[in-house]
N, C-alpha and C positions, 0 to 999 in steps of 0.2 A: 534471286534478283534478275530481272530482264535486262538485256543488254541494249545500249543505245545503238541505233542503226548507223552503219557507216554511210558516207556521203553517197556512195553508188547505190546502196539499198534505199536510202531516203529518196533519191532522184527517181529511181524505178518505181517506187510506191507512189510518188506524186504524179507520175506519168499515167498511172492506172486510176487514180482518183479524180473525180470531176470537181473542179473548181477550188480545190485546196491548194494553198500556197504556204511558202514559209513566212513565218512571223517576222516582222522587222525587229531587229535588236535582241533576238533571243532564239534559242534552239527549240522551236515549236512550229506547228502548223496551224493554219486558221482558215475559216470559211465563214461566210455570211449566208444564211438561209433566209429566204423571203417566203412568206405564206399569204393566202388570201385575207386572213384576218387573225385576231388574237386567239380565238379558239383553235384554229388550225396549228398555229405556232406552239400553243400550250400543250396540245396533244402530242406534237412532235417531241417536246422537251419531256413530257411524261414518259413516252416510250424510250427515249434515250436515257433518262434517269434510271429506269428499270434495268436497261442493258448495263449501264455504267456501275450500278450497285452490284449486279450479279458478277461483274468483271472485278469489282473492288478497284475501279479506275475511273476517276471522276473528272469531267471537263470543267474548264473555265468558260463560262458563258455569260452573255448579257442579252436581255430581252426587252425590246420596246414594241408594243403592239404586235405587229405581224413580222418582225424581224428578230432573228436569233443570231448573234455573233458567237462562234465557238473558236476556242483556242485549245489545242491538245498538246501535251508534253508530259513525259514521265519524270517527275521531279527527282525521284530516287536515282534515276539513270542519268540525269543531267541533260535530257534531250528527248528526242522522238524515239519511240520503240514500237515493236510490233503491236503492243497494247493500243497505241494511238491510232495505228493504221486500221486495226480491227474495228475500233470504235468509229472511226471516220467512215469506213465502209457501211457499218450499220446505219449511221446517221444518214448517209446518201440513200440507202435503200428505204429508210423510214420516211424520208422527205419526199420521195417520189409518189 
């Protein structure tokens, strides 16, 4: 089982990630991605879904047209782990 990140580890990771913040009311990180249109948003979600499936680590997300809201946490660990940081980095790279 993966370990929940310490406060210092999570703070350090958030400093390195672009636009990710702590979720209100829970131990998770979140980010809103905006794209030019629905097709671009869906393509992003498709790529992220492939990575998530390969990692066996799935995001919580919500999509409306060109916006994708993502929340990441590792439920088994009770908070944010390196799995979430890895998936967040991948999503950032994919969205560029």
